[in-house]
C-alpha positions, 0 to 999 in steps of 0.5 A, a space after each residue: 514932582 512925583 509922576 504917578 505910576 500905574 498901581 495894582 488894586 489895593 489888597 483891601 479893595 472890593 469890587 462888586 456888581 449889581 446885575 442879572 445875578 442879583 437875587 429879586 432883581 428884574 430889570 424889565 420892571 423898573 422905570 424907563 431911562 426917560 422917567 427916571 431922569 425926569 424924576 431926578 431933574 428937580 433934585 439939585 446937586 453940588 458940582 464936582 470935577 474929579 481928576 486922577 492919573 493912573 500913569 498915562 496922563 491926567 483925566 478929569 470929568 464933571 460929576 454931579 454924583 459926589 456925596 459924603 457917607 461917613 465922617 468917621 472914617 471920612 468916605 465919599 462916593 461918586 459915580 462915573 458912566 462906562 461911556 466917560 473917556 475918563 473911565 479907563 483911567 479912573 478904573 486903573 487909579 488907586 487915588 483921585 482928586 474931588 474938587 468941589 466947585 464954587 459958582 464962579 467956576 462954571 467955565 471949569 465945570 463946562 470944560 471938563 464936562 465937554 468931550 473931545 477936548 484936552 482938558 489940561 491943555 492950560 498948563 497954568 490951570 493945574 499942577 500935581 500934588 506931591 503925591 502925583 494927582 493932578 489938582 486944579 488951581 483956584 478951586 476952594 475945596 479939594 479932597 484927595 482920597 484913596 479908592 477903597 471900592 468899586 461897584 458896577 451899577 448898570 452902565 455906571 460904576 460907583 466909587 468909594 474913596 477914603 479921604 486923606 487930605 483936603 484944602 478948605 478955604 477960611 471963607 465961605 463960598 457959594 457952591 455951583 449947583 446943577 438943577 433942572 439941566 441949568 447951572 445955579 448958585 446958592 448964597 443968602 438970596 436962596 436961604 429959607 427962614 425957618 
């Protein structure tokens, strides 16, 4: 299989920053971090693992910030904290694989959310796509994409990805969801009648 190589930013990639120079923005008037987290605590989010390799070995992280923004062209976004050990690689990578986890993959979510461990130690749990990116085995849905834009926002970077390839199962699977600091699954038991 092809090993990924470090790549320069693609010519069409844009880097922007929200910061002190943004007109009309006064950081001192905003919610505190505690109040902001409290507000979002009751907003559920799907759980994903994002993997990449910019040439120095695979990295991965658990994220609840993945969402689609456009179907045509197919674009998704996610955010990554500057404190994440995966941030330097994601910043250099030109492609990523976004794995949308099912409810039975809680152990995968926890592994990639744990710092200080080798998330890729179990060589039987992952391989590389023909294009070089690390892909996790057994994840029902994954999307490989090209990073088209990065925007620094506070202590995080928002990454926009143009989806190029996907794997989707024939049958629907219950997704893993994070809500109020706990893991959940969605299924027929949680469906509301309209």
